[in-house]
One Martini backbone bead per residue (centre of mass of N, CA, C, O) as a GRO file, in nm:
protein
  277
    1UNK     BB    1  10.406  11.415   8.878
    2UNK     BB    2  10.276  11.141   8.989
    3UNK     BB    3  10.130  11.010   9.249
    4UNK     BB    4  10.208  10.760   9.501
    5UNK     BB    5  10.020  10.466   9.619
    6UNK     BB    6   9.980  10.263   9.921
    7UNK     BB    7   9.735  10.006   9.996
    8UNK     BB    8   9.586   9.825  10.242
    9UNK     BB    9   9.307   9.646  10.237
   10UNK     BB   10   9.123   9.646   9.927
   11UNK     BB   11   8.881   9.437   9.889
   12UNK     BB   12   8.723   9.628  10.094
   13UNK     BB   13   8.582   9.900  10.187
   14UNK     BB   14   8.792  10.160  10.261
   15UNK     BB   15   9.023  10.063  10.084
   16UNK     BB   16   8.871  10.055   9.815
   17UNK     BB   17   8.767  10.348   9.820
   18UNK     BB   18   9.042  10.491   9.834
   19UNK     BB   19   9.158  10.375   9.575
   20UNK     BB   20   8.947  10.484   9.378
   21UNK     BB   21   8.964  10.791   9.454
   22UNK     BB   22   9.270  10.833   9.403
   23UNK     BB   23   9.271  10.746   9.109
   24UNK     BB   24   9.065  10.972   9.022
   25UNK     BB   25   9.292  11.199   9.122
   26UNK     BB   26   9.580  11.075   8.981
   27UNK     BB   27   9.684  10.837   9.109
   28UNK     BB   28   9.909  10.581   9.175
   29UNK     BB   29   9.760  10.270   9.266
   30UNK     BB   30   9.843  10.036   9.516
   31UNK     BB   31   9.638   9.750   9.574
   32UNK     BB   32   9.618   9.561   9.853
   33UNK     BB   33   9.586   9.199   9.825
   34UNK     BB   34   9.539   8.859   9.842
   35UNK     BB   35   9.325   8.882   9.590
   36UNK     BB   36   9.335   9.019   9.275
   37UNK     BB   37   9.052   8.929   9.161
   38UNK     BB   38   8.876   9.130   9.340
   39UNK     BB   39   9.004   9.381   9.130
   40UNK     BB   40   8.992   9.329   8.818
   41UNK     BB   41   8.768   9.548   8.724
   42UNK     BB   42   8.971   9.804   8.823
   43UNK     BB   43   9.190   9.779   8.637
   44UNK     BB   44   9.469  10.005   8.563
   45UNK     BB   45   9.706  10.244   8.531
   46UNK     BB   46   9.606  10.364   8.831
   47UNK     BB   47   9.496  10.064   8.909
   48UNK     BB   48   9.693   9.834   9.113
   49UNK     BB   49   9.682   9.519   9.179
   50UNK     BB   50   9.829   9.359   9.474
   51UNK     BB   51   9.996   9.115   9.628
   52UNK     BB   52   9.918   9.147   9.995
   53UNK     BB   53  10.050   9.014  10.277
   54UNK     BB   54  10.134   9.180  10.569
   55UNK     BB   55  10.273   8.896  10.696
   56UNK     BB   56  10.464   8.905  10.433
   57UNK     BB   57  10.783   8.996  10.374
   58UNK     BB   58  10.819   8.921  10.074
   59UNK     BB   59  10.577   9.087   9.969
   60UNK     BB   60  10.675   9.357  10.067
   61UNK     BB   61  10.944   9.362   9.910
   62UNK     BB   62  10.817   9.333   9.628
   63UNK     BB   63  10.640   9.593   9.617
   64UNK     BB   64  10.865   9.796   9.677
   65UNK     BB   65  11.037   9.717   9.432
   66UNK     BB   66  10.825   9.784   9.219
   67UNK     BB   67  10.793  10.085   9.286
   68UNK     BB   68  11.086  10.163   9.245
   69UNK     BB   69  11.104  10.076   8.935
   70UNK     BB   70  10.832  10.234   8.835
   71UNK     BB   71  10.866  10.525   9.023
   72UNK     BB   72  11.096  10.590   9.274
   73UNK     BB   73  10.839  10.649   9.466
   74UNK     BB   74  10.653  10.751   9.776
   75UNK     BB   75  10.370  10.949   9.892
   76UNK     BB   76  10.157  10.712   9.998
   77UNK     BB   77  10.076  10.544  10.308
   78UNK     BB   78   9.817  10.296  10.381
   79UNK     BB   79   9.736  10.145  10.689
   80UNK     BB   80   9.448   9.925  10.676
   81UNK     BB   81   9.492   9.656  10.756
   82UNK     BB   82   9.282   9.417  10.942
   83UNK     BB   83   9.220   9.246  11.265
   84UNK     BB   84   8.924   9.074  11.411
   85UNK     BB   85   8.858   8.928  11.742
   86UNK     BB   86   8.616   8.831  11.945
   87UNK     BB   87   8.633   8.840  12.307
   88UNK     BB   88   8.742   8.734  12.599
   89UNK     BB   89   9.047   8.784  12.727
   90UNK     BB   90   9.054   8.528  12.925
   91UNK     BB   91   8.994   8.328  12.641
   92UNK     BB   92   9.164   8.411  12.422
   93UNK     BB   93   9.360   8.286  12.212
   94UNK     BB   94   9.687   8.349  12.171
   95UNK     BB   95   9.691   8.330  11.860
   96UNK     BB   96   9.484   8.557  11.817
   97UNK     BB   97   9.649   8.779  11.946
   98UNK     BB   98   9.893   8.759  11.759
   99UNK     BB   99   9.738   8.816  11.494
  100UNK     BB  100   9.646   9.102  11.565
  101UNK     BB  101   9.930   9.224  11.612
  102UNK     BB  102  10.053   9.152  11.343
  103UNK     BB  103   9.848   9.319  11.164
  104UNK     BB  104   9.801   9.598  11.349
  105UNK     BB  105  10.127   9.647  11.413
  106UNK     BB  106  10.371   9.505  11.267
  107UNK     BB  107  10.296   9.562  10.969
  108UNK     BB  108  10.307   9.876  10.962
  109UNK     BB  109  10.604   9.883  11.042
  110UNK     BB  110  10.721   9.713  10.811
  111UNK     BB  111  10.618   9.898  10.581
  112UNK     BB  112  10.752  10.161  10.671
  113UNK     BB  113  11.041  10.059  10.666
  114UNK     BB  114  11.044   9.962  10.365
  115UNK     BB  115  10.938  10.258  10.250
  116UNK     BB  116  11.130  10.488  10.345
  117UNK     BB  117  11.315  10.550  10.097
  118UNK     BB  118  11.065  10.640   9.918
  119UNK     BB  119  10.953  10.861  10.106
  120UNK     BB  120  11.201  11.046  10.109
  121UNK     BB  121  11.195  11.109   9.793
  122UNK     BB  122  10.926  11.283   9.794
  123UNK     BB  123  10.946  11.523  10.042
  124UNK     BB  124  10.594  11.483  10.079
  125UNK     BB  125  10.502  11.260  10.268
  126UNK     BB  126  10.256  11.000  10.368
  127UNK     BB  127  10.123  10.847  10.671
  128UNK     BB  128   9.852  10.613  10.726
  129UNK     BB  129   9.688  10.511  11.027
  130UNK     BB  130   9.446  10.267  11.095
  131UNK     BB  131   9.261  10.260  11.356
  132UNK     BB  132   9.058  10.302  11.664
  133UNK     BB  133   8.818  10.379  11.896
  134UNK     BB  134   8.871  10.104  12.054
  135UNK     BB  135   9.158  10.233  12.160
  136UNK     BB  136   8.998  10.444  12.355
  137UNK     BB  137   8.711  10.296  12.385
  138UNK     BB  138   8.662  10.042  12.581
  139UNK     BB  139   8.517   9.715  12.508
  140UNK     BB  140   8.364   9.449  12.555
  141UNK     BB  141   8.502   9.189  12.354
  142UNK     BB  142   8.752   9.410  12.236
  143UNK     BB  143   9.035   9.417  12.381
  144UNK     BB  144   9.246   9.315  12.176
  145UNK     BB  145   9.181   9.505  11.947
  146UNK     BB  146   9.217   9.768  12.112
  147UNK     BB  147   9.513   9.715  12.190
  148UNK     BB  148   9.631   9.712  11.903
  149UNK     BB  149   9.537  10.003  11.834
  150UNK     BB  150   9.678  10.150  12.065
  151UNK     BB  151   9.960  10.073  11.970
  152UNK     BB  152   9.939  10.216  11.696
  153UNK     BB  153   9.897  10.499  11.804
  154UNK     BB  154  10.169  10.526  11.946
  155UNK     BB  155  10.348  10.475  11.702
  156UNK     BB  156  10.234  10.702  11.526
  157UNK     BB  157  10.312  10.941  11.710
  158UNK     BB  158  10.618  10.886  11.698
  159UNK     BB  159  10.658  10.889  11.392
  160UNK     BB  160  10.583  11.184  11.351
  161UNK     BB  161  10.837  11.291  11.496
  162UNK     BB  162  11.066  11.117  11.348
  163UNK     BB  163  10.970  11.204  11.033
  164UNK     BB  164  10.963  11.515  11.008
  165UNK     BB  165  11.267  11.579  10.915
  166UNK     BB  166  11.169  11.418  10.623
  167UNK     BB  167  10.881  11.512  10.528
  168UNK     BB  168  10.693  11.311  10.705
  169UNK     BB  169  10.356  11.254  10.743
  170UNK     BB  170  10.162  11.147  11.028
  171UNK     BB  171   9.847  10.975  11.044
  172UNK     BB  172   9.575  10.932  11.268
  173UNK     BB  173   9.299  10.704  11.255
  174UNK     BB  174   8.956  10.701  11.409
  175UNK     BB  175   8.735  10.482  11.369
  176UNK     BB  176   8.420  10.409  11.363
  177UNK     BB  177   8.141  10.351  11.220
  178UNK     BB  178   8.148  10.120  10.933
  179UNK     BB  179   8.020   9.993  10.668
  180UNK     BB  180   8.066   9.632  10.668
  181UNK     BB  181   8.220   9.297  10.697
  182UNK     BB  182   8.357   9.290  10.977
  183UNK     BB  183   8.135   9.172  11.162
  184UNK     BB  184   8.096   8.902  11.016
  185UNK     BB  185   8.389   8.807  11.045
  186UNK     BB  186   8.402   8.823  11.356
  187UNK     BB  187   8.170   8.623  11.408
  188UNK     BB  188   8.305   8.377  11.275
  189UNK     BB  189   8.556   8.381  11.478
  190UNK     BB  190   8.408   8.287  11.737
  191UNK     BB  191   8.443   7.981  11.690
  192UNK     BB  192   8.763   8.014  11.766
  193UNK     BB  193   8.743   8.176  12.047
  194UNK     BB  194   8.544   8.014  12.196
  195UNK     BB  195   8.542   7.815  12.452
  196UNK     BB  196   8.484   7.542  12.607
  197UNK     BB  197   8.289   7.633  12.865
  198UNK     BB  198   8.230   7.920  12.885
  199UNK     BB  199   8.179   8.187  13.109
  200UNK     BB  200   8.029   8.355  12.846
  201UNK     BB  201   7.779   8.208  12.720
  202UNK     BB  202   7.546   8.414  12.814
  203UNK     BB  203   7.699   8.646  12.611
  204UNK     BB  204   7.687   8.577  12.303
  205UNK     BB  205   7.499   8.802  12.196
  206UNK     BB  206   7.678   9.038  12.287
  207UNK     BB  207   7.922   8.956  12.117
  208UNK     BB  208   7.781   8.971  11.845
  209UNK     BB  209   7.696   9.266  11.869
  210UNK     BB  210   7.984   9.377  11.889
  211UNK     BB  211   8.087   9.271  11.614
  212UNK     BB  212   7.846   9.447  11.455
  213UNK     BB  213   7.842   9.744  11.545
  214UNK     BB  214   8.034   9.899  11.331
  215UNK     BB  215   7.870   9.794  11.066
  216UNK     BB  216   7.599   9.939  11.172
  217UNK     BB  217   7.622  10.208  10.958
  218UNK     BB  218   7.584  10.531  10.803
  219UNK     BB  219   7.878  10.498  10.735
  220UNK     BB  220   8.049  10.489  10.451
  221UNK     BB  221   8.329  10.421  10.277
  222UNK     BB  222   8.302  10.670  10.091
  223UNK     BB  223   8.275  10.879  10.315
  224UNK     BB  224   8.537  10.822  10.456
  225UNK     BB  225   8.732  10.863  10.216
  226UNK     BB  226   8.653  11.154  10.148
  227UNK     BB  227   8.737  11.280  10.419
  228UNK     BB  228   9.034  11.190  10.420
  229UNK     BB  229   9.127  11.307  10.144
  230UNK     BB  230   9.075  11.601  10.210
  231UNK     BB  231   9.283  11.611  10.444
  232UNK     BB  232   9.539  11.530  10.274
  233UNK     BB  233   9.497  11.813  10.089
  234UNK     BB  234   9.590  11.989  10.288
  235UNK     BB  235   9.828  12.206  10.375
  236UNK     BB  236   9.761  12.097  10.685
  237UNK     BB  237   9.755  11.811  10.795
  238UNK     BB  238   9.642  11.625  11.027
  239UNK     BB  239   9.733  11.415  11.292
  240UNK     BB  240   9.417  11.363  11.344
  241UNK     BB  241   9.114  11.143  11.311
  242UNK     BB  242   8.754  11.134  11.342
  243UNK     BB  243   8.578  10.868  11.178
  244UNK     BB  244   8.257  10.805  11.208
  245UNK     BB  245   8.025  10.659  11.381
  246UNK     BB  246   8.080  10.779  11.714
  247UNK     BB  247   8.379  10.872  11.749
  248UNK     BB  248   8.355  11.151  11.898
  249UNK     BB  249   8.170  11.053  12.127
  250UNK     BB  250   8.365  10.844  12.253
  251UNK     BB  251   8.589  11.037  12.314
  252UNK     BB  252   8.420  11.210  12.510
  253UNK     BB  253   8.329  10.983  12.705
  254UNK     BB  254   8.614  10.917  12.807
  255UNK     BB  255   8.658  11.205  12.941
  256UNK     BB  256   8.370  11.240  13.123
  257UNK     BB  257   8.339  10.959  13.228
  258UNK     BB  258   8.332  10.784  13.485
  259UNK     BB  259   8.455  10.481  13.535
  260UNK     BB  260   8.224  10.348  13.696
  261UNK     BB  261   7.994  10.430  13.506
  262UNK     BB  262   8.100  10.311  13.245
  263UNK     BB  263   8.115  10.013  13.350
  264UNK     BB  264   7.817   9.980  13.422
  265UNK     BB  265   7.700  10.032  13.141
  266UNK     BB  266   7.860   9.808  12.996
  267UNK     BB  267   7.773   9.569  13.172
  268UNK     BB  268   7.476   9.591  13.088
  269UNK     BB  269   7.502   9.589  12.772
  270UNK     BB  270   7.698   9.301  12.800
  271UNK     BB  271   7.592   9.098  13.028
  272UNK     BB  272   7.785   9.096  13.296
  273UNK     BB  273   7.586   9.107  13.549
  274UNK     BB  274   7.490   8.784  13.507
  275UNK     BB  275   7.755   8.685  13.594
  276UNK     BB  276   7.861   8.475  13.855
  277UNK     BB  277   7.547   8.380  13.989
   0.00000   0.00000   0.00000
């Protein structure tokens, strides 16, 4: 029997690459996107674009119901959809903060809860939560995004323990830099994030640079997806993985750099030292 997979956030980047590669490996892939036309050319018996806004509970219920009736079980759930808006925590509009937590934290939980009956039927299901190294090594002007991913990491770790008795393995993935449109999208959102008369106006270029940092990477979405899929097919898949440019290095830096030194270096890199003077 063919394995069945549901992936969120498949319109571009690593979501799209994972969907294509898993379909090529014989999975029946339900590729969640807001606009199914973006994947129309890839549609096949194994690659099924489905309309899925992860913040819409009705759409979540609809796709889970579809998978139940068409397949009867779900073997792999990849919570990949994410939202990122850069800016100083002290000024980011509360609505932006809520949006990031809604997409990056609440939606993966909602999907996992809705999919649980189908995952249990698989006998050897896997849930993959795509977090971020930004939730481990926190960087100025991405504090809200990092906080949402840190919350997802914690939830993912607990889910791994709680779902193990039902033969559901939960993997937490910490991407580093992966070339994508994420940076451009985050930069556009700065127009909504920066308040009029911002105390951080002098750091606007640093904020833009931070927004684009992870996207200017030698790690491509296909490389990321290939590495992750190989890990998923191991006899004992890992509990966590750091994939993407700089991910392992930032993890190490968090462990070995003294807090004061780390913050001085980041303050200089992100033009914080010139503010308030």
